[in-house]
N, C-alpha and C positions, 0 to 999 in steps of 0.2 A: 968867628962868633960861634960859641955854642949855644943849644937850645935855652939853658938855664941864663946865660948873660942877655939873651934875647928879652927872654921873661921879664928878668930883673928890670932891665932897661926899659920896657913898657908896662909897668906894673900900674902907672897912673893911666896910661892911654885907654880911655873907656872904649872907642871905637874898637881897636885891638883885642882887648879882652872879652868884648861882645862877639867878635868874629872867631876867636878861640874857643869859647864856649860851644860854639856851633860845630866844632870837631869831636863831641862827645856822642852827636846823635847821628846815625847813619843817613837819614834823610836830609841833612844840613852840613855833613861833614865837608862838602866841597866849600864852603864859606871860609874854613879855615886854611885850606891848601894854599891860597897866595902867601900867606905868612908861613906857612910851615914846609913847603916845598924845598926850600934849601937847608932843612934838617932832616930830610927823608921822610915828611910825613902824610905824603900820598900813597896810597895802595892798600893791601890789605895784609901786608906781611906782619909778624909780630913788630918788629921795630918800627912800622909806620903808625900801626895802632899805640904803639907805647908812646910815641911822640904826641900824637893828637890826644890821647888820654892824660898825659902830663900837662900839656898846654892848657887843655880845658880845664882842667882840675885847678891849675895854679890860676886860673882866671876867675874861678869861684872862691878861691882860699888861698891868697897869695903869701899866707904866713908859712915861710919855710925855713929850715934848718939846713945844717951841714954835716949832721951826725947821724947814725943810725938807719934803719930800714923800717918798712912796715910792721915788723914784728916790733920794734921799740915803739914806733907809733900807738899800735894796737895796746900793748902793755900799759901806756901813758892814759889810755881811755879807759881802762880797768876802773871801777869806782872804788871808793875809799874802803869799802867792808868786801869788795869782792877779790876771790882769788882766782889766778888763772890755771889752777890746777886744782886737785880733788885733796882736800886735807882731810884731818879727823879733830871734831870739837873737844872740848874738856869731858865728855860723858863715852867718849869712844865711838860715837856716831859719825858716819862720812858726810863730808858737808861736800857737795858737788862744785865743779867749776861755775863761775858766774857767767852772765849774760855774754859778755865780750868775750871771754875764752871759747863759748858757743860759735859767736859770729868769726872768730878767727879760725876756728877747725873748719867753719863752712868756706871761709877764704881761701885756705888752704886747698881744700878738695876740689877747686875750679880749675878746668882745663884751659888751654890757650885760649878758646874760643870767650870763655867767660871772666876770665879774671879781669880785663879793662873794667867791666861793668861793676863787679863785685867791689874793685877797690875804691870804683866811685862812690858808693854807698860809705865806706868807711871812710873817706875823705871827706864827704860832707858830714859825717857825724863829727869828725875830728874837728871841723870848722864851728859846729855848734858848741863845742866844748873848749876852742881856742886853742887846740894842739898844734904845734908845727908839724910840717911833714918834710921829709928830706926829698923833694923831685927829683933831683939828680939820680939820688942811688934809686928812686921809682923808676925812671926811664929805663935804668939799665937792666933792672929786675923784671919788669915786663916784657922787654925785648927778647929775655933769654928764658922766660917761664917755660918750663916748671922747676928749671935747675936752682932758682933762687928760693925756692919754698923751705928748704932746709936752713938756710941762713936765717929766715923770719922767724921758724918754729925756733930755732936756738935762741934767739934775741927775745923772743916773748917769754918761752918757758924757765930760761935761765935767770933772767935779768930779776934781780932781789929775791930770789928763791932762798927760804930759810934753809939752814943747815940741816935740820930735822925732818925736812919734808919727806926725803927719800925714806929716814926710819918709818915715818907713819904709813909709807905706801907699802914697805914690805911688811907690815905687819898685818 
């Protein structure tokens, strides 16, 4: 059984979800170990932190999906009037990227020790906006951080980018 199969099977088990949420905090992470040991969730390796983080975040926000990565999730969190890249308005004035683009750049700048905490903040925001998260991909990406940041960046900055955006950047 994979971690995602376990999480989906226990999505209604309030006791298990409470224990999994404890895995997000170093002081209480040992409460999640009995449930996560078979998935490699014990220890301080990037893989163990990824398992604990994904399990704890799923316990907080169990709305999952099977496509995309954190770049796609962050792109979905952009407001209606927000642009993830700098644009030019009708008068030729530069319009800076919106707040989610700045938060995404902050996420990409994280090192191996910081990424799980920063991703948690984004997932909590996704919960507030009812945006699903691909937890299976997130587990893989966190375990191999920082190699995953390029795929996240491509997903965030190329999805839905207007064809004329590059023309505006060059002028």
